[in-house]
N, C-alpha and C positions, 0 to 999 in steps of 0.2 A: 775300619779302616774309612773315610774320609778326604779326599783328596780333587783336587780343580787339574783340569782339564784344558789345557789354550792352543790357540792356535797348530788346528790340527786338521786334516784334511785326513779326507774316506779316497780309496782309489781303489778302486774294483775291478777287476778285470773274468769276464763268465769261462769256465771250465767245465770241462766234464766230468762225470760226476766216475764215471769210472776210471780215473788220475787221481782221482782222489778217498777212494774206497781202501787200499790198501794200505793209507795214509794213519786211519781211525782204529781206535781202543775195541772192540767190538763193544755193542753193549751202547755204540752212541749211532743214530742214523743224519746219513749226510742229507740237510733240510733244503732247500730248492726254489724256487719259484719260477710258476713257468712253466717246469722241468729241469733251467737251468742251475748246474750251482755256480758260488761266485766265491775266490780270495780277492781281501782283500791285504793291501797297505798300507798302515797308520801313523805316520811320524807328527809325533805332537810331545811339549814338554807340559809338564806337573807341578803343582807347588800343593801345598801346606799340605803333603800326604802325614797324616796323622791318625794314634787308632782317635774313634773317637770320644771326646770329655778331656780329652788332653794337651796338651800347645807344642804345634808344629816345630822343634829340631831343622834349626837353621843348614846345616851341615850334610841334615838326607832329607828333606823333608821336600827340596828342590831337583829339582835335572830335569830331559832332553828323559826321551822314550819310545819306542815302537816296535810296532804289532805287527803279525803276516799268521789273519788268520780267515777264515773260513766260518760257514752257520752246519749247524749240530741241534738236536731231538735227541732226547732222554727221556723215555715216562713224561710224552705229549709235550710236553716247557722244552718251547724253540732259543735256543743261547747260543753260542758261541767257542767255537772252539782255537785257540795259540796255538801256532804250527812253531810260537819265536816271540820269545821280546828284544826286545835290548834295551839297555838302561845305561846312561851314565854315571850313575854310581857304585860300586865292588858291591858295598858293603848291602842295599838293599836288594842288588841280585842274591845277592845271600838268601837274605831274613825273605825278600820273593820262593825261592827255588826251597827251602824249606820250607817255611809254611802253606805256601800257597799250589803248590806242587806244581808251578809254573816253567817253561822250558827257558829262562831269561839270560840274555848274556850279558856280557860285558861289554863295551863299548865305548870308540871316542864320537864324542859326537856334543853338534854345532846346533844350536836355531835361533835365527838373527829376525829382528822384525823392522822394515820398513817401510819408506812410503812407499816401492813396488810392493810388496807382497813378504814372504819367509824363505828364509832364504835356508835350507835344512841339508847336512852332513851327516851319515853315522856310518862309521868302519866296526866293527866288528872286533876285537882282539881276546877274547875272549881265551885260553889258554885248550889248546890239544881239542878245537873246536876249526868246525869248514871256516871261509871267509863267509863275508856278506857284507853290504856293504848298499847304504841308497843317498842319490845328493839330488837334489833337484832346487825347484822353486817354486814356489803356486802364492793365488789369491783372489779371495771368493771377486765377481761378476757381476755376483744380483744380491735384491735386499732376502731379509734374514724372513726364514717361511717351518714353518715344522708342518712334514710330512705327512698325507693323507696315507689316514687310516688301508691296506688293500696295496696300494705303490711299493712298489721297488723301490722308494727313496726309505719308504716308515720301509719294508719288511729288514734292509740290510740295514739298518739306523737300530730301530725302540727291539730293545735286547734287551732282557731286563735277570740274565743271567749269564754263569760263564762252568763250565766244565773244566775236568783235569781230572789224574792219568797218573795212580803211584806206579815205582817199579812190577808192579807185579798185573802189573792193569789192573784195577778197582779206582772202579771209576767217582768221581765228585761231582760236587755242585758247587759253588759261591755265585749266592742270587745276588747283583748288582742293580739298586734305583737313585732313581738321577731324572730330571723333568724332561718332556720333552726337548729331543736337540732339536736347537738353534742353527738346520742348514740355509747356506750359501753359493747356489751354482759358482762355480772353481775352472780355473787352468790353470796345468801348470805345464813347468818345461822339468821331463824328471833324464837329466844329465848317465846315467848311473843308477842297477837296480839289482842286484844279487841277492839278491834277499831272497827269496823262492827255489836256486841253487842247490841247498844241500837241500833236502826236500827229493831233487831232482825231478823237478815241475818248470818247466818253458812258458814266463806268463803268451799268449800270444798275439799276437802281432797288433794290434787296436790300439786306439786310444782311448785310455780307460773310461770308467762313468767318478767322477767326479765333485762331490763333496764337501763344506765349509763347514767350518765350525771354533767358533774366535777365540766363545767358554764355554766349560761346563762344570759345576758341580757333582760330583761321588761319591754315594757311599756304597762301601762293598760289605758281604759279609762273612761270616768263616764260612770258609766248605764244609757241606753236612753227604752223606754218600750216596750213589744213589744204586741202587736195583729193579736192574734192566729187567 
């Protein structure tokens, strides 16, 4: 699948490994940076979503998305584990749940850009699921840079696969390809963030680590089995 991500902010908080471990399937190791685990809340919008070599379908190829994630390792390959993904397109939610085994939820979402930055709102409306919401404003505050290999910014953002599990807890990996992230430092006013409450996780009362990216083109590959 090809897709383009726009107006994205990585908002990361440090969390104890012990809080994340009960939420992980067997076979996945929680990845840490200098012994510290992290959880991210990442709002953005998507466009150009389509299978490779096929045109985009207008009513299915562009919508806001928001994910809650942490970082893991399996078979010595670091990647991303998604606790949840919100999307404003119900058909896309159904497809992603079935074909990519990802915990997508339908949400009422808006993402608006103006001279002051990005205004973002997400309210989960998926049937028979706990509520979760994010509302805030964010904007870049620096020139564009690429994270240096070995830095925390690189560790958090330069990850080229995702992990998923089926109902029997069998693990799968999906490769992801993109150029290095064009990052900017950022600031944000987060008015509401209950995205981790359904997980039983309370984020620490500290300012998140923030990185903004204006645009990133991505290719996501089909899932393959992981044999830990």
